[in-house]
C-alpha positions in Angstrom: -102.9 220.5 228.1 -105.3 218.0 226.8 -102.5 216.6 224.7 -100.7 216.5 227.8 -103.1 214.5 229.7 -103.6 212.5 226.8 -99.9 211.7 226.4 -99.9 210.9 230.3 -102.7 208.6 230.5 -101.1 206.5 227.7 -97.6 206.6 229.6 -99.4 205.6 232.6 -101.4 202.4 230.4 -97.9 201.6 229.2 -96.3 201.8 232.3 -99.1 199.4 233.9 -99.1 197.1 230.9 -95.4 196.8 231.6 -95.6 195.5 234.8 -97.8 193.5 234.4 -96.3 192.0 232.0 -92.9 191.2 234.2 -95.2 190.0 237.2 -96.8 187.4 234.7 -93.4 186.8 233.6 -92.0 185.8 236.7 -95.0 183.5 237.3 -95.0 181.7 234.1 -91.2 181.5 235.3 -92.2 179.5 238.5 -94.7 177.2 236.4 -92.1 176.4 234.1 -89.7 175.1 236.6 -92.4 172.9 238.3 -93.0 171.7 234.7 -89.4 170.8 234.0 -88.8 169.1 237.5 -91.7 167.5 236.7 -92.5 167.0 240.4 -96.1 168.0 241.7 -94.7 169.4 244.7 -93.8 172.5 243.4 -96.5 173.0 242.1 -98.9 172.0 245.3 -96.7 173.9 247.3 -97.2 177.2 244.9 -101.0 176.7 245.5 -100.6 176.0 249.1 -98.8 179.2 249.4 -100.9 181.1 247.0 -103.7 179.7 249.0 -102.3 181.2 251.9 -101.0 184.8 250.7 -104.5 184.8 249.3 -106.6 184.3 252.7 -104.2 187.1 254.5 -104.8 189.8 252.0 -108.2 188.4 252.2 -108.5 189.9 256.2 -106.4 193.2 254.9 -109.4 194.1 252.2 -111.6 193.0 255.3 -111.4 196.7 257.2 -112.5 195.6 260.5 -108.8 195.5 262.4 -110.1 197.5 265.2 -112.3 195.0 266.0 -111.0 193.4 269.3 -111.0 189.6 268.1 -109.4 190.7 264.7 -105.8 189.1 264.9 -107.0 186.2 267.1 -109.8 185.0 264.3 -107.1 186.4 261.2 -104.6 183.8 262.6 -106.7 181.1 263.2 -108.7 181.2 259.9 -105.0 181.6 257.8 -103.8 178.5 260.1 -106.7 176.6 259.3 -106.3 177.3 255.4 -102.6 176.5 255.3 -103.4 172.8 257.0 -106.7 172.5 255.2 -104.5 172.7 252.2 -101.3 171.0 253.4 -103.5 168.0 254.0 -105.7 168.2 250.8 -102.0 167.8 248.8 -100.7 164.8 250.9 -104.1 163.4 251.0 -104.6 163.3 246.8 -100.7 162.5 246.7 -101.8 159.3 248.8 -105.3 158.9 246.9 -106.9 158.7 250.1 -110.1 158.9 248.6 -112.2 158.1 251.6 -110.7 161.0 253.9 -111.3 163.7 250.6 -114.7 163.1 250.8 -115.4 164.8 253.6 -112.1 167.0 254.4 -114.5 169.9 252.9 -117.3 169.5 255.3 -115.2 168.5 258.3 -112.8 171.8 257.7 -115.5 174.2 257.5 -117.6 172.5 260.3 -113.9 172.6 262.6 -113.3 176.0 261.4 -117.1 177.3 262.9 -116.9 175.6 266.5 -112.7 177.5 266.8 -113.7 180.6 265.8 -117.2 180.9 267.8 -114.9 179.3 271.2 -112.5 182.5 269.8 -115.0 185.1 270.1 -116.5 183.7 273.6 -113.0 185.8 275.4 -113.5 189.3 273.3 -116.0 191.8 274.0 -118.7 192.2 271.4 -117.9 195.1 268.9 -121.6 195.9 267.7 -121.8 194.5 263.7 -118.2 194.4 263.6 -118.2 191.1 265.5 -120.8 189.6 263.6 -119.4 191.0 259.9 -115.3 189.4 261.2 -117.4 186.5 261.6 -119.6 185.8 258.9 -116.4 187.5 256.8 -113.8 185.2 258.1 -116.1 182.1 256.8 -117.0 183.2 253.3 -113.2 184.6 253.7 -112.5 180.3 253.1 -115.2 179.6 251.1 -113.7 182.0 248.4 -109.8 181.5 248.8 -108.2 178.5 250.1 -111.9 175.9 249.3 -112.1 177.3 245.8 -108.3 177.1 245.1 -107.8 173.8 246.3 -110.0 172.9 243.1 -106.3 173.6 241.3 -104.7 170.6 243.6 -107.5 168.3 242.6 -106.6 169.2 239.1 -103.0 168.7 239.6 -103.5 165.1 241.2 -105.8 163.8 237.9 -105.1 160.7 237.1 -105.9 160.2 233.3 -107.1 156.6 233.1 -106.2 156.7 229.4 -102.7 156.5 229.8 -102.6 155.7 233.5 -100.2 158.3 234.5 -100.6 161.7 236.0 -101.0 164.7 233.7 -102.8 167.2 236.0 -100.0 170.1 235.9 -100.7 170.4 232.0 -104.4 170.5 232.6 -103.2 173.9 235.1 -101.3 175.6 232.7 -104.0 175.4 230.2 -106.7 177.4 232.8 -104.0 179.5 233.3 -102.8 180.3 229.8 -107.1 180.8 229.1 -107.5 182.7 232.3 -104.7 184.7 232.2 -104.8 185.5 228.2 -108.8 186.3 228.7 -107.5 188.9 231.1 -104.9 190.7 229.2 -106.7 190.1 225.8 -109.6 192.2 227.3 -107.3 194.8 229.0 -105.2 195.4 225.9 -108.9 195.7 223.2 -110.2 197.9 225.8 -107.3 200.2 226.1 -107.1 200.7 222.6 -110.8 200.5 221.1 -112.6 200.4 224.5 -115.3 202.8 224.3 -119.0 201.4 225.8 -118.6 200.5 229.5 -119.6 196.9 230.3 -120.6 197.5 233.7 -119.5 201.0 235.1 -120.4 200.7 238.8 -118.1 197.6 239.4 -115.3 198.1 237.5 -115.4 201.5 235.4 -112.1 199.9 233.6 -113.8 197.2 231.4 -115.6 197.9 228.3 -118.1 195.2 226.2 -115.2 195.7 223.3 -112.5 194.6 225.6 -114.8 191.4 226.9 -116.0 190.6 223.2 -113.0 191.1 221.1 -110.1 190.8 223.6 -111.3 188.5 226.4 -113.0 186.0 224.3 -111.2 185.6 221.3 -107.3 185.6 223.3 -109.0 182.9 225.6 -109.9 180.5 223.0 -106.8 181.7 221.2 -104.4 181.0 224.5 -106.1 177.6 224.8 -106.1 176.0 220.9 -102.3 176.5 220.7 -102.0 175.3 225.0 -103.6 172.1 223.2 -101.6 172.4 219.9 -98.8 171.8 221.7 -99.4 169.5 224.3 -102.5 167.9 223.2 -100.3 164.2 223.5 -100.5 165.4 227.5 -104.2 166.5 227.9 -106.1 163.5 226.9 -109.1 164.2 227.8 -109.6 167.1 225.6 -110.0 167.4 222.2 -110.7 170.3 219.4 -113.7 170.7 219.5 -114.2 170.5 223.5 -110.6 173.2 224.1 -112.8 176.0 222.1 -116.2 175.6 224.0 -114.6 175.2 227.1 -112.0 178.1 226.4 -114.9 180.0 225.5 -117.3 178.7 229.0 -113.8 179.8 231.2 -113.6 183.4 229.9 -116.8 184.5 231.1 -116.4 182.8 234.2 -113.0 184.1 234.4 -115.1 187.4 233.6 -117.3 186.7 236.3 -114.5 186.0 238.8 -112.6 189.2 238.0 -116.2 191.1 238.7 -116.7 189.0 242.3 -113.3 190.5 243.8 -114.0 193.9 242.3 -117.4 193.6 244.0 -115.5 193.5 247.4 -112.5 196.3 246.9 -115.7 198.1 245.6 -117.5 197.9 248.8 -114.8 197.7 250.8 -113.6 201.0 249.2 -109.9 199.7 248.2 -108.0 199.8 244.8 -106.0 196.5 245.0 -105.9 193.4 247.7 -102.1 193.9 248.0 -99.0 195.1 246.6 -96.8 192.5 246.8 -97.0 191.8 242.3 -96.6 195.1 240.7 -98.9 196.2 238.1 -101.4 194.0 239.6 -101.4 193.7 242.9 -101.9 191.8 245.6 -101.8 187.8 245.5 -105.9 187.7 245.2 -105.2 190.1 242.4 -103.8 188.1 240.2 -106.0 184.3 241.1 -109.3 186.2 241.7 -110.5 184.9 238.2 -108.6 181.2 238.8 -110.6 180.8 241.6 -113.8 180.3 239.4 -112.3 178.8 236.8 -110.8 175.7 238.6 -113.6 174.8 239.9 -115.3 174.3 236.5 -112.5 172.9 234.7 -112.0 170.2 237.5 -115.8 169.0 237.3 -115.3 169.1 233.5 -112.7 166.8 233.3 -114.0 164.8 235.8 -117.9 164.1 235.1 -117.6 165.3 231.7 -114.7 164.8 229.2 
C-alpha cells in the first residue's frame, strides 16, 4: 500500500507540473505574439483583461454571495476596475502625466462614494455588509491598482534610447517571478523536507525556497538580460543579479499573501480557468507584488 501511495503521489505531482507547464506555455505564447507584433496595445489589453478577471475571482473568494448587496457591489467594483485600467493604459499611451498623477486617488475616492450610495438601497446583513464593503475596497487595491504597475512599466520611456522598451522589462519581471515559483515547486518536490510556513502554505519548503526559488530567479533574470540587454538599457549585470534576488523574495511574499486569503476563506484555488494553476489570481499573485517594486527601481533607482 505504501509503494502504491508513493507512486500515486508522484504521478499526481507530475500531472500538476505538466498542467502548469502547458498553461505557462500558452501564456508565454500570448506574450511572444505581443512582442512579435510590437504593439503595446496587445500587451495592455492582456493586462486589463487579467486585472478584470482577477477582481472577478476575488469576489468569488470573499464568500459573501448571500449578502443582499453582493451582486451590485461586485458589478460596480469590477466595472470601476476595468475603467480604471483602461483609462490608465490610454493616459500612459498619450503621456498625460498631469492626469496620471491623480488617477489612483480619484478612482479610490469614486469607488468609496459609489459603494456607499449602493449600500443605501439594501438591508444591513450584520457584519457581512461591513466585510463586503471593506473587502471590495481591498480587492480594488489588491488587484487593479497593483497590476496597473505593469502598464506603467509597459509605457516606461527609456531616455537613453529615446524609445519604448517596457515590454522587455515586463518579460524580465515575468521570467524572474515565474522561474522563482517553478524552481521552488521543482526543488521542493524533489528534496524538500523542512516546511517553510506550514500554517499558511504546507507545500512550501525551505529547500525549495533557497535552492529553487532564489537560484532559478537569478538564473532566469541573467538569461533574460543576456538575450535582450540591448533592449534593457536601464539595467546592468550587477543590478540584474541583485534585482532578481530581491524580486524572488517579493514574489514569495506575494504568493504567500494570496495563500493567507485562501486559507482564511477555506478555498484551494481562486478559480479553475487555468489547468494545474487554478485561477488568474493564482497565476499573478506574486506579480502583483513584484511589479510595483520593479517600477520603483526602474523609475527612481536605476
